[in-house]
TIRO-2110 file (N, C-alpha, C; in Angstrom, 1 decimal):
// TIRO-2110
42.5, 200.3, 104.3, N, 1, A
41.6, 200.8, 103.3, CA, 1, A
41.2, 199.7, 102.4, C, 1, A
40.0, 199.6, 102.0, N, 2, A
39.5, 198.6, 101.2, CA, 2, A
39.3, 199.2, 99.7, C, 2, A
39.1, 198.3, 98.8, N, 3, A
38.9, 198.7, 97.4, CA, 3, A
37.6, 199.5, 97.3, C, 3, A
36.6, 199.2, 98.0, N, 4, A
35.4, 199.9, 98.0, CA, 4, A
35.4, 201.3, 98.5, C, 4, A
36.5, 201.6, 99.3, N, 5, A
36.6, 203.0, 99.8, CA, 5, A
37.2, 203.9, 98.8, C, 5, A
37.6, 203.4, 97.6, N, 6, A
38.2, 204.3, 96.6, CA, 6, A
37.1, 205.0, 95.9, C, 6, A
37.4, 206.2, 95.3, N, 7, A
36.4, 206.9, 94.5, CA, 7, A
36.0, 206.2, 93.3, C, 7, A
34.8, 206.5, 92.7, N, 8, A
34.4, 205.7, 91.5, CA, 8, A
35.3, 205.9, 90.3, C, 8, A
35.9, 207.0, 90.1, N, 9, A
36.8, 207.2, 89.0, CA, 9, A
38.0, 206.3, 89.1, C, 9, A
38.5, 206.1, 90.3, N, 10, A
39.7, 205.2, 90.5, CA, 10, A
39.2, 203.8, 90.3, C, 10, A
38.1, 203.4, 90.8, N, 11, A
37.6, 202.1, 90.5, CA, 11, A
37.4, 201.8, 89.0, C, 11, A
36.9, 202.8, 88.3, N, 12, A
36.7, 202.6, 86.9, CA, 12, A
38.0, 202.5, 86.2, C, 12, A
39.0, 203.2, 86.6, N, 13, A
40.3, 203.1, 86.0, CA, 13, A
40.9, 201.7, 86.2, C, 13, A
40.7, 201.2, 87.4, N, 14, A
41.2, 199.8, 87.8, CA, 14, A
40.4, 198.8, 86.9, C, 14, A
39.1, 198.9, 86.8, N, 15, A
38.3, 198.0, 86.1, CA, 15, A
38.6, 198.0, 84.6, C, 15, A
39.0, 199.2, 84.1, N, 16, A
39.3, 199.3, 82.7, CA, 16, A
40.5, 198.5, 82.2, C, 16, A
41.3, 198.1, 83.2, N, 17, A
42.5, 197.2, 82.9, CA, 17, A
42.1, 195.7, 82.9, C, 17, A
40.9, 195.4, 83.2, N, 18, A
40.4, 194.0, 83.3, CA, 18, A
39.6, 193.7, 82.0, C, 18, A
39.5, 192.4, 81.8, N, 19, A
38.6, 191.9, 80.6, CA, 19, A
37.2, 192.2, 80.9, C, 19, A
36.4, 192.3, 79.9, N, 20, A
34.9, 192.6, 80.1, CA, 20, A
34.3, 191.5, 80.9, C, 20, A
34.8, 190.3, 80.6, N, 21, A
34.2, 189.1, 81.4, CA, 21, A
34.5, 189.2, 82.9, C, 21, A
35.7, 189.6, 83.2, N, 22, A
36.0, 189.8, 84.6, CA, 22, A
35.2, 191.0, 85.2, C, 22, A
35.1, 192.1, 84.5, N, 23, A
34.3, 193.2, 85.0, CA, 23, A
32.9, 192.8, 85.2, C, 23, A
32.3, 192.0, 84.3, N, 24, A
30.9, 191.6, 84.5, CA, 24, A
30.8, 190.7, 85.7, C, 24, A
31.8, 189.9, 86.1, N, 25, A
31.8, 189.1, 87.3, CA, 25, A
31.9, 190.0, 88.5, C, 25, A
32.6, 191.1, 88.4, N, 26, A
32.7, 192.0, 89.6, CA, 26, A
31.4, 192.6, 90.0, C, 26, A
30.4, 192.6, 89.0, N, 27, A
29.1, 193.2, 89.3, CA, 27, A
28.5, 192.5, 90.5, C, 27, A
28.8, 191.3, 90.8, N, 28, A
28.2, 190.5, 91.8, CA, 28, A
28.6, 190.9, 93.2, C, 28, A
29.7, 191.7, 93.4, N, 29, A
30.2, 192.1, 94.7, CA, 29, A
29.2, 192.8, 95.5, C, 29, A
28.7, 193.9, 95.0, N, 30, A
27.8, 194.7, 95.7, CA, 30, A
27.1, 195.7, 94.8, C, 30, A
26.1, 196.5, 95.3, N, 31, A
25.4, 197.4, 94.4, CA, 31, A
26.3, 198.5, 93.8, C, 31, A
27.2, 199.0, 94.6, N, 32, A
28.1, 200.1, 94.2, CA, 32, A
29.0, 199.5, 93.0, C, 32, A
29.6, 198.3, 93.2, N, 33, A
30.4, 197.8, 92.2, CA, 33, A
29.6, 197.5, 90.9, C, 33, A
28.3, 197.1, 91.1, N, 34, A
27.5, 196.8, 90.0, CA, 34, A
27.3, 198.1, 89.2, C, 34, A
27.1, 199.2, 89.8, N, 35, A
26.9, 200.5, 89.2, CA, 35, A
28.2, 201.0, 88.4, C, 35, A
29.3, 200.8, 89.1, N, 36, A
30.6, 201.2, 88.5, CA, 36, A
30.9, 200.3, 87.3, C, 36, A
30.7, 199.0, 87.4, N, 37, A
30.9, 198.0, 86.4, CA, 37, A
30.0, 198.3, 85.2, C, 37, A
28.8, 198.6, 85.4, N, 38, A
27.8, 198.9, 84.4, CA, 38, A
28.3, 200.1, 83.5, C, 38, A
28.8, 201.1, 84.2, N, 39, A
29.4, 202.3, 83.4, CA, 39, A
30.6, 201.8, 82.5, C, 39, A
31.4, 201.0, 83.1, N, 40, A
32.6, 200.6, 82.3, CA, 40, A
32.2, 199.7, 81.1, C, 40, A
31.3, 198.8, 81.4, N, 41, A
30.8, 197.9, 80.3, CA, 41, A
30.1, 198.7, 79.2, C, 41, A
29.2, 199.6, 79.6, N, 42, A
28.4, 200.4, 78.6, CA, 42, A
29.4, 201.3, 77.8, C, 42, A
30.3, 201.9, 78.5, N, 43, A
31.3, 202.7, 77.8, CA, 43, A
32.1, 201.9, 76.8, C, 43, A
32.5, 200.7, 77.2, N, 44, A
33.2, 199.8, 76.3, CA, 44, A
32.4, 199.4, 75.1, C, 44, A
31.1, 199.2, 75.3, N, 45, A
30.2, 198.9, 74.1, CA, 45, A
30.2, 200.0, 73.1, C, 45, A
30.0, 201.2, 73.7, N, 46, A
30.0, 202.4, 72.8, CA, 46, A
31.3, 202.7, 72.1, C, 46, A
32.4, 202.4, 72.8, N, 47, A
33.7, 202.6, 72.3, CA, 47, A
34.0, 201.6, 71.1, C, 47, A
33.5, 200.4, 71.2, N, 48, A
33.6, 199.4, 70.1, CA, 48, A
32.8, 199.9, 68.9, C, 48, A
31.6, 200.4, 69.2, N, 49, A
30.8, 200.9, 68.0, CA, 49, A
31.5, 202.1, 67.3, C, 49, A
32.1, 203.0, 68.1, N, 50, A
32.7, 204.1, 67.4, CA, 50, A
34.0, 203.7, 66.7, C, 50, A
34.8, 202.8, 67.3, N, 51, A
36.0, 202.3, 66.6, CA, 51, A
35.7, 201.6, 65.3, C, 51, A
34.7, 200.7, 65.4, N, 52, A
34.3, 200.0, 64.2, CA, 52, A
33.8, 201.0, 63.1, C, 52, A
33.0, 202.0, 63.4, N, 53, A
32.6, 203.0, 62.4, CA, 53, A
33.7, 203.7, 61.8, C, 53, A
34.7, 204.0, 62.6, N, 54, A
35.9, 204.7, 62.1, CA, 54, A
36.7, 203.8, 61.2, C, 54, A
36.9, 202.6, 61.5, N, 55, A
37.6, 201.6, 60.6, CA, 55, A
36.9, 201.4, 59.3, C, 55, A
35.6, 201.3, 59.4, N, 56, A
34.8, 201.0, 58.2, CA, 56, A
34.8, 202.3, 57.3, C, 56, A
34.8, 203.5, 57.9, N, 57, A
34.9, 204.7, 57.1, CA, 57, A
36.2, 204.8, 56.4, C, 57, A
37.3, 204.4, 57.1, N, 58, A
38.6, 204.5, 56.5, CA, 58, A
38.8, 203.5, 55.3, C, 58, A
38.3, 202.3, 55.5, N, 59, A
38.4, 201.3, 54.4, CA, 59, A
37.5, 201.8, 53.2, C, 59, A
36.3, 202.2, 53.5, N, 60, A
35.4, 202.6, 52.4, CA, 60, A
36.0, 203.8, 51.6, C, 60, A
36.6, 204.7, 52.3, N, 61, A
37.2, 205.9, 51.6, CA, 61, A
38.3, 205.5, 50.7, C, 61, A
38.9, 204.3, 50.8, N, 62, A
40.0, 203.9, 50.0, CA, 62, A
39.5, 203.0, 48.8, C, 62, A
38.3, 202.7, 48.8, N, 63, A
37.7, 201.8, 47.8, CA, 63, A
37.2, 202.7, 46.6, C, 63, A
37.3, 202.1, 45.4, N, 64, A
36.8, 202.9, 44.2, CA, 64, A
35.2, 203.0, 44.3, C, 64, A
34.7, 204.0, 43.6, N, 65, A
33.3, 204.3, 43.7, CA, 65, A
32.4, 203.2, 42.9, C, 65, A
33.0, 202.8, 41.8, N, 66, A
32.3, 201.8, 40.9, CA, 66, A
32.3, 200.4, 41.6, C, 66, A
31.1, 199.8, 41.6, N, 67, A
31.0, 198.5, 42.2, CA, 67, A
31.9, 197.4, 41.5, C, 67, A
32.0, 197.5, 40.2, N, 68, A
32.8, 196.5, 39.5, CA, 68, A
34.3, 196.6, 39.9, C, 68, A
34.8, 197.8, 40.1, N, 69, A
36.2, 198.0, 40.5, CA, 69, A
36.3, 197.7, 42.0, C, 69, A
35.3, 198.0, 42.7, N, 70, A
35.4, 197.8, 44.2, CA, 70, A
35.6, 196.3, 44.5, C, 70, A
34.9, 195.4, 43.8, N, 71, A
35.0, 194.0, 44.0, CA, 71, A
36.4, 193.4, 43.8, C, 71, A
37.1, 194.1, 42.9, N, 72, A
38.5, 193.6, 42.6, CA, 72, A
39.5, 194.2, 43.4, C, 72, A
39.2, 195.2, 44.2, N, 73, A
40.2, 195.9, 45.0, CA, 73, A
40.7, 195.1, 46.1, C, 73, A
41.9, 195.3, 46.5, N, 74, A
42.6, 194.5, 47.6, CA, 74, A
41.9, 194.7, 48.9, C, 74, A
41.2, 195.8, 49.2, N, 75, A
40.5, 196.0, 50.4, CA, 75, A
39.1, 195.5, 50.4, C, 75, A
38.6, 194.9, 49.3, N, 76, A
37.2, 194.5, 49.3, CA, 76, A
36.9, 193.5, 50.3, C, 76, A
37.8, 192.6, 50.6, N, 77, A
37.5, 191.5, 51.6, CA, 77, A
37.5, 192.2, 53.0, C, 77, A
38.3, 193.1, 53.3, N, 78, A
38.3, 193.9, 54.6, CA, 78, A
36.9, 194.6, 54.7, C, 78, A
36.5, 195.2, 53.7, N, 79, A
35.2, 195.9, 53.7, CA, 79, A
34.0, 194.9, 54.0, C, 79, A
34.1, 193.7, 53.4, N, 80, A
33.1, 192.7, 53.6, CA, 80, A
33.1, 192.2, 55.0, C, 80, A
34.2, 192.0, 55.6, N, 81, A
34.3, 191.6, 57.0, CA, 81, A
33.8, 192.7, 57.9, C, 81, A
34.2, 193.9, 57.7, N, 82, A
33.7, 195.0, 58.5, CA, 82, A
32.2, 195.2, 58.4, C, 82, A
31.7, 195.0, 57.2, N, 83, A
30.2, 195.1, 57.1, CA, 83, A
29.5, 193.9, 57.8, C, 83, A
30.1, 192.7, 57.9, N, 84, A
29.5, 191.7, 58.6, CA, 84, A
29.6, 192.0, 60.1, C, 84, A
30.7, 192.6, 60.6, N, 85, A
30.8, 193.0, 62.0, CA, 85, A
29.8, 194.1, 62.3, C, 85, A
29.6, 195.0, 61.3, N, 86, A
28.6, 196.0, 61.5, CA, 86, A
27.2, 195.4, 61.7, C, 86, A
26.9, 194.4, 61.0, N, 87, A
25.6, 193.7, 61.2, CA, 87, A
25.5, 193.1, 62.6, C, 87, A
26.5, 192.5, 63.1, N, 88, A
26.5, 191.9, 64.4, CA, 88, A
26.4, 193.0, 65.5, C, 88, A
27.1, 194.1, 65.3, N, 89, A
27.1, 195.2, 66.3, CA, 89, A
25.7, 195.8, 66.3, C, 89, A
25.1, 195.9, 65.1, N, 90, A
23.7, 196.4, 65.0, CA, 90, A
22.7, 195.6, 65.8, C, 90, A
22.9, 194.3, 65.6, N, 91, A
22.0, 193.3, 66.3, CA, 91, A
22.2, 193.4, 67.8, C, 91, A
23.5, 193.5, 68.2, N, 92, A
23.8, 193.7, 69.7, CA, 92, A
23.2, 195.0, 70.2, C, 92, A
23.3, 196.0, 69.4, N, 93, A
22.8, 197.3, 69.8, CA, 93, A
21.3, 197.3, 70.0, C, 93, A
20.6, 196.6, 69.0, N, 94, A
19.1, 196.5, 69.1, CA, 94, A
18.7, 195.7, 70.4, C, 94, A
19.5, 194.7, 70.7, N, 95, A
19.2, 193.9, 71.8, CA, 95, A
19.5, 194.6, 73.1, C, 95, A
20.7, 195.3, 73.2, N, 96, A
21.1, 195.8, 74.5, CA, 96, A
20.7, 197.3, 74.8, C, 96, A
20.4, 198.0, 73.7, N, 97, A
20.2, 199.4, 73.9, CA, 97, A
19.1, 199.7, 74.8, C, 97, A
18.0, 198.9, 74.8, N, 98, A
16.9, 199.1, 75.7, CA, 98, A
17.3, 198.9, 77.2, C, 98, A
18.2, 198.0, 77.4, N, 99, A
18.7, 197.8, 78.8, CA, 99, A
19.6, 198.9, 79.2, C, 99, A
20.4, 199.5, 78.3, N, 100, A
21.2, 200.6, 78.6, CA, 100, A
20.4, 201.8, 79.0, C, 100, A
19.3, 202.0, 78.2, N, 101, A
18.4, 203.2, 78.4, CA, 101, A
17.6, 203.0, 79.7, C, 101, A
17.4, 201.8, 80.2, N, 102, A
16.7, 201.5, 81.4, CA, 102, A
17.7, 201.5, 82.6, C, 102, A
18.9, 201.9, 82.4, N, 103, A
20.0, 201.9, 83.4, CA, 103, A
20.3, 200.5, 83.9, C, 103, A
20.2, 199.5, 83.0, N, 104, A
20.6, 198.2, 83.4, CA, 104, A
22.0, 198.0, 82.7, C, 104, A
22.3, 196.9, 82.2, N, 105, A
23.7, 196.7, 81.7, CA, 105, A
23.6, 196.2, 80.2, C, 105, A
24.7, 196.5, 79.5, N, 106, A
24.7, 196.1, 78.1, CA, 106, A
25.3, 194.7, 77.9, C, 106, A
26.0, 194.2, 78.9, N, 107, A
26.6, 192.9, 78.7, CA, 107, A
25.9, 191.9, 79.7, C, 107, A
25.7, 190.7, 79.2, N, 108, A
25.1, 189.7, 80.1, CA, 108, A
26.3, 188.9, 80.7, C, 108, A
26.0, 188.5, 81.9, N, 109, A
27.1, 187.8, 82.7, CA, 109, A
27.7, 186.6, 82.0, C, 109, A
26.9, 185.8, 81.4, N, 110, A
27.4, 184.6, 80.7, CA, 110, A
28.2, 185.0, 79.4, C, 110, A
29.0, 184.2, 79.0, N, 111, A
29.7, 184.4, 77.7, CA, 111, A
28.9, 184.1, 76.5, C, 111, A
29.1, 184.8, 75.4, N, 112, A
28.4, 184.5, 74.2, CA, 112, A
28.9, 183.3, 73.5, C, 112, A
END
């Protein structure tokens, strides 16, 4: 039995244990692996977006409402960092979302 004889959900489970860089390299094996890897990579991208939004919501909920108090709060730096990450994720989303919608892939094979 070869790896390619396994059902897609089993392949996805195996690929989910690998780094995204390794998964993107596995896309070169064949068309079926490309399709399975695309699903894993796209799902990972959406998972990162959801996790980031959750973290940012949690931090913002603990900050004071007034801007002057918020700047002095111990979580202000965390909020700034998460906001910067939000900007990066937004740019990535704008760049890759059209490829996801065209059933291509959200990650490029080369490293960033």
